[in-house]
mmCIF file of the N, C-alpha and C atoms, coordinates in Angstrom:
data_MODEL
# 
_entry.id   MODEL 
# 
loop_
_atom_site.group_PDB 
_atom_site.id 
_atom_site.type_symbol 
_atom_site.label_atom_id 
_atom_site.label_alt_id 
_atom_site.label_comp_id 
_atom_site.label_asym_id 
_atom_site.label_entity_id 
_atom_site.label_seq_id 
_atom_site.pdbx_PDB_ins_code 
_atom_site.Cartn_x 
_atom_site.Cartn_y 
_atom_site.Cartn_z 
_atom_site.occupancy 
_atom_site.B_iso_or_equiv 
_atom_site.pdbx_formal_charge 
_atom_site.auth_seq_id 
_atom_site.auth_comp_id 
_atom_site.auth_asym_id 
_atom_site.auth_atom_id 
_atom_site.pdbx_PDB_model_num 
ATOM 1   N N  . MET A 1 1  ? 119.504 44.565 -2.034  1.00 0.00 ? 1  MET A N  1 
ATOM 2   C CA . MET A 1 1  ? 118.967 43.175 -2.055  1.00 0.00 ? 1  MET A CA 1 
ATOM 3   C C  . MET A 1 1  ? 119.119 42.670 -3.504  1.00 0.00 ? 1  MET A C  1 
ATOM 4   N N  . GLU A 1 2  ? 119.711 41.536 -3.503  1.00 0.00 ? 2  GLU A N  1 
ATOM 5   C CA . GLU A 1 2  ? 119.789 40.834 -4.577  1.00 0.00 ? 2  GLU A CA 1 
ATOM 6   C C  . GLU A 1 2  ? 119.153 39.825 -4.856  1.00 0.00 ? 2  GLU A C  1 
ATOM 7   N N  . SER A 1 3  ? 118.823 39.859 -6.426  1.00 0.00 ? 3  SER A N  1 
ATOM 8   C CA . SER A 1 3  ? 117.621 39.459 -7.092  1.00 0.00 ? 3  SER A CA 1 
ATOM 9   C C  . SER A 1 3  ? 117.915 38.019 -7.539  1.00 0.00 ? 3  SER A C  1 
ATOM 10  N N  . PHE A 1 4  ? 117.007 36.969 -7.893  1.00 0.00 ? 4  PHE A N  1 
ATOM 11  C CA . PHE A 1 4  ? 117.491 35.343 -8.233  1.00 0.00 ? 4  PHE A CA 1 
ATOM 12  C C  . PHE A 1 4  ? 116.474 35.269 -9.529  1.00 0.00 ? 4  PHE A C  1 
ATOM 13  N N  . LEU A 1 5  ? 117.122 34.361 -10.259 1.00 0.00 ? 5  LEU A N  1 
ATOM 14  C CA . LEU A 1 5  ? 116.252 32.727 -11.215 1.00 0.00 ? 5  LEU A CA 1 
ATOM 15  C C  . LEU A 1 5  ? 116.395 32.178 -10.167 1.00 0.00 ? 5  LEU A C  1 
ATOM 16  N N  . ARG A 1 6  ? 114.438 31.608 -10.535 1.00 0.00 ? 6  ARG A N  1 
ATOM 17  C CA . ARG A 1 6  ? 114.538 30.433 -9.646  1.00 0.00 ? 6  ARG A CA 1 
ATOM 18  C C  . ARG A 1 6  ? 114.646 29.084 -10.573 1.00 0.00 ? 6  ARG A C  1 
ATOM 19  N N  . ILE A 1 7  ? 115.285 27.982 -10.326 1.00 0.00 ? 7  ILE A N  1 
ATOM 20  C CA . ILE A 1 7  ? 115.398 27.072 -11.577 1.00 0.00 ? 7  ILE A CA 1 
ATOM 21  C C  . ILE A 1 7  ? 114.718 26.027 -11.158 1.00 0.00 ? 7  ILE A C  1 
ATOM 22  N N  . SER A 1 8  ? 114.324 25.953 -9.408  1.00 0.00 ? 8  SER A N  1 
ATOM 23  C CA . SER A 1 8  ? 113.706 25.026 -8.997  1.00 0.00 ? 8  SER A CA 1 
ATOM 24  C C  . SER A 1 8  ? 113.227 25.837 -7.752  1.00 0.00 ? 8  SER A C  1 
ATOM 25  N N  . PRO A 1 9  ? 112.145 24.624 -7.203  1.00 0.00 ? 9  PRO A N  1 
ATOM 26  C CA . PRO A 1 9  ? 112.090 24.866 -5.660  1.00 0.00 ? 9  PRO A CA 1 
ATOM 27  C C  . PRO A 1 9  ? 112.786 24.822 -4.705  1.00 0.00 ? 9  PRO A C  1 
ATOM 28  N N  . THR A 1 10 ? 114.418 24.454 -5.089  1.00 0.00 ? 10 THR A N  1 
ATOM 29  C CA . THR A 1 10 ? 115.201 24.635 -3.966  1.00 0.00 ? 10 THR A CA 1 
ATOM 30  C C  . THR A 1 10 ? 116.624 25.474 -4.343  1.00 0.00 ? 10 THR A C  1 
ATOM 31  N N  . ILE A 1 11 ? 116.495 25.667 -6.173  1.00 0.00 ? 11 ILE A N  1 
ATOM 32  C CA . ILE A 1 11 ? 117.766 25.832 -6.492  1.00 0.00 ? 11 ILE A CA 1 
ATOM 33  C C  . ILE A 1 11 ? 117.326 27.490 -7.322  1.00 0.00 ? 11 ILE A C  1 
ATOM 34  N N  . ARG A 1 12 ? 118.204 28.685 -7.215  1.00 0.00 ? 12 ARG A N  1 
ATOM 35  C CA . ARG A 1 12 ? 117.675 29.989 -7.648  1.00 0.00 ? 12 ARG A CA 1 
ATOM 36  C C  . ARG A 1 12 ? 119.552 29.872 -7.929  1.00 0.00 ? 12 ARG A C  1 
ATOM 37  N N  . ILE A 1 13 ? 119.762 31.223 -8.737  1.00 0.00 ? 13 ILE A N  1 
ATOM 38  C CA . ILE A 1 13 ? 121.199 31.784 -9.279  1.00 0.00 ? 13 ILE A CA 1 
ATOM 39  C C  . ILE A 1 13 ? 120.935 33.093 -9.014  1.00 0.00 ? 13 ILE A C  1 
ATOM 40  N N  . PRO A 1 14 ? 122.276 33.171 -8.437  1.00 0.00 ? 14 PRO A N  1 
ATOM 41  C CA . PRO A 1 14 ? 121.696 35.191 -8.316  1.00 0.00 ? 14 PRO A CA 1 
ATOM 42  C C  . PRO A 1 14 ? 122.009 35.556 -9.723  1.00 0.00 ? 14 PRO A C  1 
ATOM 43  N N  . LEU A 1 15 ? 121.410 36.858 -10.123 1.00 0.00 ? 15 LEU A N  1 
ATOM 44  C CA . LEU A 1 15 ? 121.411 37.215 -11.215 1.00 0.00 ? 15 LEU A CA 1 
ATOM 45  C C  . LEU A 1 15 ? 122.647 38.071 -11.654 1.00 0.00 ? 15 LEU A C  1 
ATOM 46  N N  . ALA A 1 16 ? 123.584 37.919 -10.443 1.00 0.00 ? 16 ALA A N  1 
ATOM 47  C CA . ALA A 1 16 ? 124.976 39.197 -10.941 1.00 0.00 ? 16 ALA A CA 1 
ATOM 48  C C  . ALA A 1 16 ? 125.395 37.770 -11.288 1.00 0.00 ? 16 ALA A C  1 
ATOM 49  N N  . GLU A 1 17 ? 125.191 36.393 -11.361 1.00 0.00 ? 17 GLU A N  1 
ATOM 50  C CA . GLU A 1 17 ? 126.081 35.277 -12.089 1.00 0.00 ? 17 GLU A CA 1 
ATOM 51  C C  . GLU A 1 17 ? 125.956 34.929 -13.309 1.00 0.00 ? 17 GLU A C  1 
ATOM 52  N N  . ILE A 1 18 ? 125.004 35.777 -13.822 1.00 0.00 ? 18 ILE A N  1 
ATOM 53  C CA . ILE A 1 18 ? 124.323 35.778 -14.981 1.00 0.00 ? 18 ILE A CA 1 
ATOM 54  C C  . ILE A 1 18 ? 124.894 36.752 -16.048 1.00 0.00 ? 18 ILE A C  1 
ATOM 55  N N  . GLN A 1 19 ? 125.592 36.817 -17.347 1.00 0.00 ? 19 GLN A N  1 
ATOM 56  C CA . GLN A 1 19 ? 125.852 38.406 -17.898 1.00 0.00 ? 19 GLN A CA 1 
ATOM 57  C C  . GLN A 1 19 ? 125.325 38.145 -19.468 1.00 0.00 ? 19 GLN A C  1 
ATOM 58  N N  . TRP A 1 20 ? 124.822 39.392 -19.543 1.00 0.00 ? 20 TRP A N  1 
ATOM 59  C CA . TRP A 1 20 ? 124.196 39.264 -21.654 1.00 0.00 ? 20 TRP A CA 1 
ATOM 60  C C  . TRP A 1 20 ? 125.083 40.296 -21.987 1.00 0.00 ? 20 TRP A C  1 
ATOM 61  N N  . HIS A 1 21 ? 125.084 40.061 -23.339 1.00 0.00 ? 21 HIS A N  1 
ATOM 62  C CA . HIS A 1 21 ? 125.723 41.040 -24.407 1.00 0.00 ? 21 HIS A CA 1 
ATOM 63  C C  . HIS A 1 21 ? 124.267 41.396 -25.456 1.00 0.00 ? 21 HIS A C  1 
ATOM 64  N N  . ALA A 1 22 ? 124.732 42.629 -25.810 1.00 0.00 ? 22 ALA A N  1 
ATOM 65  C CA . ALA A 1 22 ? 123.782 42.983 -27.011 1.00 0.00 ? 22 ALA A CA 1 
ATOM 66  C C  . ALA A 1 22 ? 124.735 42.622 -28.019 1.00 0.00 ? 22 ALA A C  1 
ATOM 67  N N  . VAL A 1 23 ? 124.932 41.985 -29.337 1.00 0.00 ? 23 VAL A N  1 
ATOM 68  C CA . VAL A 1 23 ? 125.648 41.395 -30.402 1.00 0.00 ? 23 VAL A CA 1 
ATOM 69  C C  . VAL A 1 23 ? 124.770 41.716 -31.990 1.00 0.00 ? 23 VAL A C  1 
ATOM 70  N N  . ARG A 1 24 ? 125.570 42.418 -32.817 1.00 0.00 ? 24 ARG A N  1 
ATOM 71  C CA . ARG A 1 24 ? 125.031 42.180 -33.729 1.00 0.00 ? 24 ARG A CA 1 
ATOM 72  C C  . ARG A 1 24 ? 124.838 41.163 -34.243 1.00 0.00 ? 24 ARG A C  1 
ATOM 73  N N  . THR A 1 25 ? 123.501 41.389 -35.523 1.00 0.00 ? 25 THR A N  1 
ATOM 74  C CA . THR A 1 25 ? 123.330 39.626 -36.217 1.00 0.00 ? 25 THR A CA 1 
ATOM 75  C C  . THR A 1 25 ? 123.292 39.721 -37.632 1.00 0.00 ? 25 THR A C  1 
ATOM 76  N N  . GLN A 1 26 ? 123.155 39.036 -38.020 1.00 0.00 ? 26 GLN A N  1 
ATOM 77  C CA . GLN A 1 26 ? 122.896 38.968 -39.732 1.00 0.00 ? 26 GLN A CA 1 
ATOM 78  C C  . GLN A 1 26 ? 121.481 39.940 -39.666 1.00 0.00 ? 26 GLN A C  1 
ATOM 79  N N  . GLY A 1 27 ? 120.727 40.207 -40.454 1.00 0.00 ? 27 GLY A N  1 
ATOM 80  C CA . GLY A 1 27 ? 119.009 40.743 -40.662 1.00 0.00 ? 27 GLY A CA 1 
ATOM 81  C C  . GLY A 1 27 ? 118.757 40.512 -42.232 1.00 0.00 ? 27 GLY A C  1 
ATOM 82  N N  . PRO A 1 28 ? 117.642 40.566 -42.606 1.00 0.00 ? 28 PRO A N  1 
ATOM 83  C CA . PRO A 1 28 ? 117.534 40.995 -43.907 1.00 0.00 ? 28 PRO A CA 1 
ATOM 84  C C  . PRO A 1 28 ? 118.084 42.032 -44.710 1.00 0.00 ? 28 PRO A C  1 
ATOM 85  N N  . GLY A 1 29 ? 118.454 42.357 -45.528 1.00 0.00 ? 29 GLY A N  1 
ATOM 86  C CA . GLY A 1 29 ? 119.216 43.762 -46.793 1.00 0.00 ? 29 GLY A CA 1 
ATOM 87  C C  . GLY A 1 29 ? 117.979 44.741 -46.251 1.00 0.00 ? 29 GLY A C  1 
ATOM 88  N N  . GLY A 1 30 ? 118.848 45.733 -46.574 1.00 0.00 ? 30 GLY A N  1 
ATOM 89  C CA . GLY A 1 30 ? 118.028 47.295 -47.218 1.00 0.00 ? 30 GLY A CA 1 
ATOM 90  C C  . GLY A 1 30 ? 119.347 47.540 -46.214 1.00 0.00 ? 30 GLY A C  1 
ATOM 91  N N  . GLN A 1 31 ? 118.640 49.374 -46.225 1.00 0.00 ? 31 GLN A N  1 
ATOM 92  C CA . GLN A 1 31 ? 119.530 50.204 -46.256 1.00 0.00 ? 31 GLN A CA 1 
ATOM 93  C C  . GLN A 1 31 ? 120.163 50.300 -44.606 1.00 0.00 ? 31 GLN A C  1 
ATOM 94  N N  . ASN A 1 32 ? 119.220 49.461 -43.535 1.00 0.00 ? 32 ASN A N  1 
ATOM 95  C CA . ASN A 1 32 ? 120.162 49.361 -42.023 1.00 0.00 ? 32 ASN A CA 1 
ATOM 96  C C  . ASN A 1 32 ? 120.574 48.211 -41.907 1.00 0.00 ? 32 ASN A C  1 
ATOM 97  N N  . VAL A 1 33 ? 120.934 47.415 -42.497 1.00 0.00 ? 33 VAL A N  1 
ATOM 98  C CA . VAL A 1 33 ? 121.554 46.373 -42.393 1.00 0.00 ? 33 VAL A CA 1 
ATOM 99  C C  . VAL A 1 33 ? 122.292 45.758 -41.483 1.00 0.00 ? 33 VAL A C  1 
ATOM 100 N N  . ASN A 1 34 ? 123.027 45.229 -40.659 1.00 0.00 ? 34 ASN A N  1 
ATOM 101 C CA . ASN A 1 34 ? 123.819 45.370 -39.646 1.00 0.00 ? 34 ASN A CA 1 
ATOM 102 C C  . ASN A 1 34 ? 124.358 46.483 -38.723 1.00 0.00 ? 34 ASN A C  1 
ATOM 103 N N  . LYS A 1 35 ? 123.179 47.331 -38.840 1.00 0.00 ? 35 LYS A N  1 
ATOM 104 C CA . LYS A 1 35 ? 123.138 48.833 -38.099 1.00 0.00 ? 35 LYS A CA 1 
ATOM 105 C C  . LYS A 1 35 ? 122.627 48.577 -37.073 1.00 0.00 ? 35 LYS A C  1 
ATOM 106 N N  . VAL A 1 36 ? 121.047 48.078 -37.131 1.00 0.00 ? 36 VAL A N  1 
ATOM 107 C CA . VAL A 1 36 ? 119.675 47.995 -35.717 1.00 0.00 ? 36 VAL A CA 1 
ATOM 108 C C  . VAL A 1 36 ? 120.130 46.228 -35.658 1.00 0.00 ? 36 VAL A C  1 
ATOM 109 N N  . SER A 1 37 ? 119.926 45.938 -36.553 1.00 0.00 ? 37 SER A N  1 
ATOM 110 C CA . SER A 1 37 ? 119.609 44.187 -36.256 1.00 0.00 ? 37 SER A CA 1 
ATOM 111 C C  . SER A 1 37 ? 120.811 44.077 -34.389 1.00 0.00 ? 37 SER A C  1 
ATOM 112 N N  . SER A 1 38 ? 120.255 42.961 -34.029 1.00 0.00 ? 38 SER A N  1 
ATOM 113 C CA . SER A 1 38 ? 120.977 42.253 -32.797 1.00 0.00 ? 38 SER A CA 1 
ATOM 114 C C  . SER A 1 38 ? 120.292 41.798 -32.604 1.00 0.00 ? 38 SER A C  1 
ATOM 115 N N  . ALA A 1 39 ? 120.888 40.662 -31.546 1.00 0.00 ? 39 ALA A N  1 
ATOM 116 C CA . ALA A 1 39 ? 120.399 39.574 -30.763 1.00 0.00 ? 39 ALA A CA 1 
ATOM 117 C C  . ALA A 1 39 ? 121.358 40.086 -29.082 1.00 0.00 ? 39 ALA A C  1 
ATOM 118 N N  . VAL A 1 40 ? 120.980 38.989 -28.719 1.00 0.00 ? 40 VAL A N  1 
ATOM 119 C CA . VAL A 1 40 ? 121.518 38.559 -27.036 1.00 0.00 ? 40 VAL A CA 1 
ATOM 120 C C  . VAL A 1 40 ? 122.154 37.762 -26.910 1.00 0.00 ? 40 VAL A C  1 
ATOM 121 N N  . GLN A 1 41 ? 123.501 37.679 -26.374 1.00 0.00 ? 41 GLN A N  1 
ATOM 122 C CA . GLN A 1 41 ? 123.755 36.283 -25.904 1.00 0.00 ? 41 GLN A CA 1 
ATOM 123 C C  . GLN A 1 41 ? 123.713 36.592 -24.111 1.00 0.00 ? 41 GLN A C  1 
ATOM 124 N N  . LEU A 1 42 ? 123.294 35.267 -23.229 1.00 0.00 ? 42 LEU A N  1 
ATOM 125 C CA . LEU A 1 42 ? 123.665 35.111 -22.033 1.00 0.00 ? 42 LEU A CA 1 
ATOM 126 C C  . LEU A 1 42 ? 125.048 33.862 -22.044 1.00 0.00 ? 42 LEU A C  1 
ATOM 127 N N  . PHE A 1 43 ? 125.697 34.684 -20.561 1.00 0.00 ? 43 PHE A N  1 
ATOM 128 C CA . PHE A 1 43 ? 126.676 33.460 -20.444 1.00 0.00 ? 43 PHE A CA 1 
ATOM 129 C C  . PHE A 1 43 ? 126.643 33.602 -19.010 1.00 0.00 ? 43 PHE A C  1 
ATOM 130 N N  . PHE A 1 44 ? 126.442 32.196 -18.683 1.00 0.00 ? 44 PHE A N  1 
ATOM 131 C CA . PHE A 1 44 ? 126.381 31.434 -16.665 1.00 0.00 ? 44 PHE A CA 1 
ATOM 132 C C  . PHE A 1 44 ? 127.840 30.518 -17.502 1.00 0.00 ? 44 PHE A C  1 
ATOM 133 N N  . PRO A 1 45 ? 128.948 30.961 -16.176 1.00 0.00 ? 45 PRO A N  1 
ATOM 134 C CA . PRO A 1 45 ? 129.668 30.200 -15.800 1.00 0.00 ? 45 PRO A CA 1 
ATOM 135 C C  . PRO A 1 45 ? 129.334 29.504 -14.733 1.00 0.00 ? 45 PRO A C  1 
ATOM 136 N N  . ILE A 1 46 ? 129.304 27.930 -15.400 1.00 0.00 ? 46 ILE A N  1 
ATOM 137 C CA . ILE A 1 46 ? 128.873 27.056 -14.436 1.00 0.00 ? 46 ILE A CA 1 
ATOM 138 C C  . ILE A 1 46 ? 129.765 26.829 -13.259 1.00 0.00 ? 46 ILE A C  1 
ATOM 139 N N  . ARG A 1 47 ? 131.326 26.406 -13.899 1.00 0.00 ? 47 ARG A N  1 
ATOM 140 C CA . ARG A 1 47 ? 131.872 25.953 -12.467 1.00 0.00 ? 47 ARG A CA 1 
ATOM 141 C C  . ARG A 1 47 ? 132.031 26.688 -11.657 1.00 0.00 ? 47 ARG A C  1 
ATOM 142 N N  . GLU A 1 48 ? 132.179 28.588 -11.840 1.00 0.00 ? 48 GLU A N  1 
ATOM 143 C CA . GLU A 1 48 ? 132.125 29.311 -10.946 1.00 0.00 ? 48 GLU A CA 1 
ATOM 144 C C  . GLU A 1 48 ? 130.839 29.671 -10.064 1.00 0.00 ? 48 GLU A C  1 
ATOM 145 N N  . SER A 1 49 ? 129.739 28.920 -10.621 1.00 0.00 ? 49 SER A N  1 
ATOM 146 C CA . SER A 1 49 ? 128.094 29.902 -10.415 1.00 0.00 ? 49 SER A CA 1 
ATOM 147 C C  . SER A 1 49 ? 128.146 28.527 -8.834  1.00 0.00 ? 49 SER A C  1 
ATOM 148 N N  . SER A 1 50 ? 126.621 29.260 -8.202  1.00 0.00 ? 50 SER A N  1 
ATOM 149 C CA . SER A 1 50 ? 126.576 28.889 -6.810  1.00 0.00 ? 50 SER A CA 1 
ATOM 150 C C  . SER A 1 50 ? 126.001 27.531 -6.782  1.00 0.00 ? 50 SER A C  1 
ATOM 151 N N  . LEU A 1 51 ? 125.443 27.082 -7.974  1.00 0.00 ? 51 LEU A N  1 
ATOM 152 C CA . LEU A 1 51 ? 125.084 25.851 -8.125  1.00 0.00 ? 51 LEU A CA 1 
ATOM 153 C C  . LEU A 1 51 ? 125.398 24.340 -7.283  1.00 0.00 ? 51 LEU A C  1 
ATOM 154 N N  . PRO A 1 52 ? 124.576 23.895 -6.917  1.00 0.00 ? 52 PRO A N  1 
ATOM 155 C CA . PRO A 1 52 ? 125.646 23.042 -6.403  1.00 0.00 ? 52 PRO A CA 1 
ATOM 156 C C  . PRO A 1 52 ? 126.014 21.970 -6.875  1.00 0.00 ? 52 PRO A C  1 
ATOM 157 N N  . GLU A 1 53 ? 127.247 20.839 -6.270  1.00 0.00 ? 53 GLU A N  1 
ATOM 158 C CA . GLU A 1 53 ? 128.240 20.650 -7.030  1.00 0.00 ? 53 GLU A CA 1 
ATOM 159 C C  . GLU A 1 53 ? 127.226 19.571 -7.697  1.00 0.00 ? 53 GLU A C  1 
ATOM 160 N N  . GLU A 1 54 ? 126.859 18.873 -7.695  1.00 0.00 ? 54 GLU A N  1 
ATOM 161 C CA . GLU A 1 54 ? 126.354 17.388 -8.436  1.00 0.00 ? 54 GLU A CA 1 
ATOM 162 C C  . GLU A 1 54 ? 125.559 18.213 -9.759  1.00 0.00 ? 54 GLU A C  1 
ATOM 163 N N  . VAL A 1 55 ? 124.910 19.573 -9.562  1.00 0.00 ? 55 VAL A N  1 
ATOM 164 C CA . VAL A 1 55 ? 124.573 19.826 -10.599 1.00 0.00 ? 55 VAL A CA 1 
ATOM 165 C C  . VAL A 1 55 ? 124.833 20.547 -11.637 1.00 0.00 ? 55 VAL A C  1 
ATOM 166 N N  . LYS A 1 56 ? 126.136 20.727 -11.285 1.00 0.00 ? 56 LYS A N  1 
ATOM 167 C CA . LYS A 1 56 ? 127.430 21.670 -12.022 1.00 0.00 ? 56 LYS A CA 1 
ATOM 168 C C  . LYS A 1 56 ? 128.183 20.371 -12.460 1.00 0.00 ? 56 LYS A C  1 
ATOM 169 N N  . GLN A 1 57 ? 128.583 19.126 -12.024 1.00 0.00 ? 57 GLN A N  1 
ATOM 170 C CA . GLN A 1 57 ? 128.551 17.992 -12.862 1.00 0.00 ? 57 GLN A CA 1 
ATOM 171 C C  . GLN A 1 57 ? 127.519 17.882 -13.743 1.00 0.00 ? 57 GLN A C  1 
ATOM 172 N N  . THR A 1 58 ? 126.516 17.600 -13.759 1.00 0.00 ? 58 THR A N  1 
ATOM 173 C CA . THR A 1 58 ? 125.765 16.929 -14.448 1.00 0.00 ? 58 THR A CA 1 
ATOM 174 C C  . THR A 1 58 ? 125.474 17.876 -15.454 1.00 0.00 ? 58 THR A C  1 
ATOM 175 N N  . LEU A 1 59 ? 125.666 18.912 -15.206 1.00 0.00 ? 59 LEU A N  1 
ATOM 176 C CA . LEU A 1 59 ? 125.524 20.009 -16.809 1.00 0.00 ? 59 LEU A CA 1 
ATOM 177 C C  . LEU A 1 59 ? 126.757 20.137 -17.780 1.00 0.00 ? 59 LEU A C  1 
ATOM 178 N N  . LEU A 1 60 ? 127.934 20.062 -16.878 1.00 0.00 ? 60 LEU A N  1 
ATOM 179 C CA . LEU A 1 60 ? 129.589 19.576 -17.473 1.00 0.00 ? 60 LEU A CA 1 
ATOM 180 C C  . LEU A 1 60 ? 129.556 18.338 -18.440 1.00 0.00 ? 60 LEU A C  1 
ATOM 181 N N  . ARG A 1 61 ? 129.050 17.425 -18.108 1.00 0.00 ? 61 ARG A N  1 
ATOM 182 C CA . ARG A 1 61 ? 129.153 16.000 -18.336 1.00 0.00 ? 61 ARG A CA 1 
ATOM 183 C C  . ARG A 1 61 ? 127.590 15.789 -19.659 1.00 0.00 ? 61 ARG A C  1 
ATOM 184 N N  . ARG A 1 62 ? 127.146 16.992 -20.308 1.00 0.00 ? 62 ARG A N  1 
ATOM 185 C CA . ARG A 1 62 ? 126.599 17.255 -20.962 1.00 0.00 ? 62 ARG A CA 1 
ATOM 186 C C  . ARG A 1 62 ? 127.026 17.530 -22.304 1.00 0.00 ? 62 ARG A C  1 
ATOM 187 N N  . THR A 1 63 ? 126.525 16.452 -23.286 1.00 0.00 ? 63 THR A N  1 
ATOM 188 C CA . THR A 1 63 ? 126.977 17.173 -24.788 1.00 0.00 ? 63 THR A CA 1 
ATOM 189 C C  . THR A 1 63 ? 126.186 17.869 -25.833 1.00 0.00 ? 63 THR A C  1 
ATOM 190 N N  . ASP A 1 64 ? 126.637 19.533 -25.239 1.00 0.00 ? 64 ASP A N  1 
ATOM 191 C CA . ASP A 1 64 ? 125.914 20.438 -26.088 1.00 0.00 ? 64 ASP A CA 1 
ATOM 192 C C  . ASP A 1 64 ? 126.474 21.453 -25.928 1.00 0.00 ? 64 ASP A C  1 
ATOM 193 N N  . LYS A 1 65 ? 126.254 22.087 -27.373 1.00 0.00 ? 65 LYS A N  1 
ATOM 194 C CA . LYS A 1 65 ? 126.752 22.767 -28.362 1.00 0.00 ? 65 LYS A CA 1 
ATOM 195 C C  . LYS A 1 65 ? 127.218 24.198 -27.111 1.00 0.00 ? 65 LYS A C  1 
ATOM 196 N N  . ARG A 1 66 ? 126.006 24.661 -26.687 1.00 0.00 ? 66 ARG A N  1 
ATOM 197 C CA . ARG A 1 66 ? 126.077 25.699 -25.770 1.00 0.00 ? 66 ARG A CA 1 
ATOM 198 C C  . ARG A 1 66 ? 126.924 26.134 -24.808 1.00 0.00 ? 66 ARG A C  1 
ATOM 199 N N  . ILE A 1 67 ? 127.811 24.904 -24.445 1.00 0.00 ? 67 ILE A N  1 
ATOM 200 C CA . ILE A 1 67 ? 128.694 24.964 -23.314 1.00 0.00 ? 67 ILE A CA 1 
ATOM 201 C C  . ILE A 1 67 ? 129.988 24.443 -23.312 1.00 0.00 ? 67 ILE A C  1 
ATOM 202 N N  . THR A 1 68 ? 130.808 25.557 -23.493 1.00 0.00 ? 68 THR A N  1 
ATOM 203 C CA . THR A 1 68 ? 131.823 25.625 -23.979 1.00 0.00 ? 68 THR A CA 1 
ATOM 204 C C  . THR A 1 68 ? 132.851 24.610 -22.970 1.00 0.00 ? 68 THR A C  1 
ATOM 205 N N  . THR A 1 69 ? 134.244 24.513 -23.718 1.00 0.00 ? 69 THR A N  1 
ATOM 206 C CA . THR A 1 69 ? 134.910 23.377 -22.958 1.00 0.00 ? 69 THR A CA 1 
ATOM 207 C C  . THR A 1 69 ? 135.428 24.251 -21.582 1.00 0.00 ? 69 THR A C  1 
ATOM 208 N N  . GLU A 1 70 ? 135.652 25.792 -21.550 1.00 0.00 ? 70 GLU A N  1 
ATOM 209 C CA . GLU A 1 70 ? 135.870 26.312 -20.253 1.00 0.00 ? 70 GLU A CA 1 
ATOM 210 C C  . GLU A 1 70 ? 134.588 25.992 -19.341 1.00 0.00 ? 70 GLU A C  1 
ATOM 211 N N  . GLY A 1 71 ? 133.383 25.212 -19.522 1.00 0.00 ? 71 GLY A N  1 
ATOM 212 C CA . GLY A 1 71 ? 131.997 25.812 -18.755 1.00 0.00 ? 71 GLY A CA 1 
ATOM 213 C C  . GLY A 1 71 ? 131.111 26.663 -18.860 1.00 0.00 ? 71 GLY A C  1 
ATOM 214 N N  . VAL A 1 72 ? 131.433 27.303 -19.948 1.00 0.00 ? 72 VAL A N  1 
ATOM 215 C CA . VAL A 1 72 ? 130.567 28.448 -19.885 1.00 0.00 ? 72 VAL A CA 1 
ATOM 216 C C  . VAL A 1 72 ? 128.988 28.043 -21.096 1.00 0.00 ? 72 VAL A C  1 
ATOM 217 N N  . LEU A 1 73 ? 128.295 28.249 -20.018 1.00 0.00 ? 73 LEU A N  1 
ATOM 218 C CA . LEU A 1 73 ? 127.020 28.407 -21.010 1.00 0.00 ? 73 LEU A CA 1 
ATOM 219 C C  . LEU A 1 73 ? 127.008 29.577 -21.689 1.00 0.00 ? 73 LEU A C  1 
ATOM 220 N N  . ILE A 1 74 ? 126.398 29.467 -22.962 1.00 0.00 ? 74 ILE A N  1 
ATOM 221 C CA . ILE A 1 74 ? 125.991 30.539 -24.236 1.00 0.00 ? 74 ILE A CA 1 
ATOM 222 C C  . ILE A 1 74 ? 125.250 30.539 -24.358 1.00 0.00 ? 74 ILE A C  1 
ATOM 223 N N  . ILE A 1 75 ? 123.846 31.341 -24.084 1.00 0.00 ? 75 ILE A N  1 
ATOM 224 C CA . ILE A 1 75 ? 122.416 31.010 -25.098 1.00 0.00 ? 75 ILE A CA 1 
ATOM 225 C C  . ILE A 1 75 ? 122.607 32.126 -26.461 1.00 0.00 ? 75 ILE A C  1 
ATOM 226 N N  . LYS A 1 76 ? 122.566 32.306 -27.106 1.00 0.00 ? 76 LYS A N  1 
ATOM 227 C CA . LYS A 1 76 ? 121.763 33.467 -27.893 1.00 0.00 ? 76 LYS A CA 1 
ATOM 228 C C  . LYS A 1 76 ? 120.411 33.469 -28.614 1.00 0.00 ? 76 LYS A C  1 
ATOM 229 N N  . SER A 1 77 ? 119.891 34.877 -28.382 1.00 0.00 ? 77 SER A N  1 
ATOM 230 C CA . SER A 1 77 ? 118.218 34.540 -28.914 1.00 0.00 ? 77 SER A CA 1 
ATOM 231 C C  . SER A 1 77 ? 118.772 35.995 -29.352 1.00 0.00 ? 77 SER A C  1 
ATOM 232 N N  . LYS A 1 78 ? 118.077 35.361 -31.207 1.00 0.00 ? 78 LYS A N  1 
ATOM 233 C CA . LYS A 1 78 ? 117.902 36.515 -32.227 1.00 0.00 ? 78 LYS A CA 1 
ATOM 234 C C  . LYS A 1 78 ? 116.675 36.519 -32.908 1.00 0.00 ? 78 LYS A C  1 
ATOM 235 N N  . ALA A 1 79 ? 115.485 35.772 -32.366 1.00 0.00 ? 79 ALA A N  1 
ATOM 236 C CA . ALA A 1 79 ? 114.328 35.853 -32.404 1.00 0.00 ? 79 ALA A CA 1 
ATOM 237 C C  . ALA A 1 79 ? 113.700 36.557 -33.245 1.00 0.00 ? 79 ALA A C  1 
ATOM 238 N N  . HIS A 1 80 ? 113.824 37.878 -32.208 1.00 0.00 ? 80 HIS A N  1 
ATOM 239 C CA . HIS A 1 80 ? 112.936 39.571 -33.033 1.00 0.00 ? 80 HIS A CA 1 
ATOM 240 C C  . HIS A 1 80 ? 113.887 40.304 -32.994 1.00 0.00 ? 80 HIS A C  1 
ATOM 241 N N  . ARG A 1 81 ? 115.469 40.317 -33.116 1.00 0.00 ? 81 ARG A N  1 
ATOM 242 C CA . ARG A 1 81 ? 116.106 40.768 -33.561 1.00 0.00 ? 81 ARG A CA 1 
ATOM 243 C C  . ARG A 1 81 ? 116.469 42.013 -33.134 1.00 0.00 ? 81 ARG A C  1 
ATOM 244 N N  . THR A 1 82 ? 116.305 42.467 -31.866 1.00 0.00 ? 82 THR A N  1 
ATOM 245 C CA . THR A 1 82 ? 116.342 43.612 -31.126 1.00 0.00 ? 82 THR A CA 1 
ATOM 246 C C  . THR A 1 82 ? 116.380 43.322 -29.487 1.00 0.00 ? 82 THR A C  1 
ATOM 247 N N  . GLN A 1 83 ? 116.752 43.984 -28.624 1.00 0.00 ? 83 GLN A N  1 
ATOM 248 C CA . GLN A 1 83 ? 117.164 43.848 -27.821 1.00 0.00 ? 83 GLN A CA 1 
ATOM 249 C C  . GLN A 1 83 ? 115.771 43.908 -26.928 1.00 0.00 ? 83 GLN A C  1 
# 
């Protein structure tokens, strides 16, 4: 059974279309600096997704730094500096 992320009552994204990776991020100084501090980056390829075509085009027309020229939405979360 595939899991989905519900965006609206009519739009769902299969979780398999979303990738995430843990990355190191700058943390406060000290003996553990750059060893345990991490962030999570989420990658969502808009063009290859199962979103309706009009939704894809609306997203790709946005001038948002989080959307690459290849059409990949990248969101980085580092608020808690832990996975």
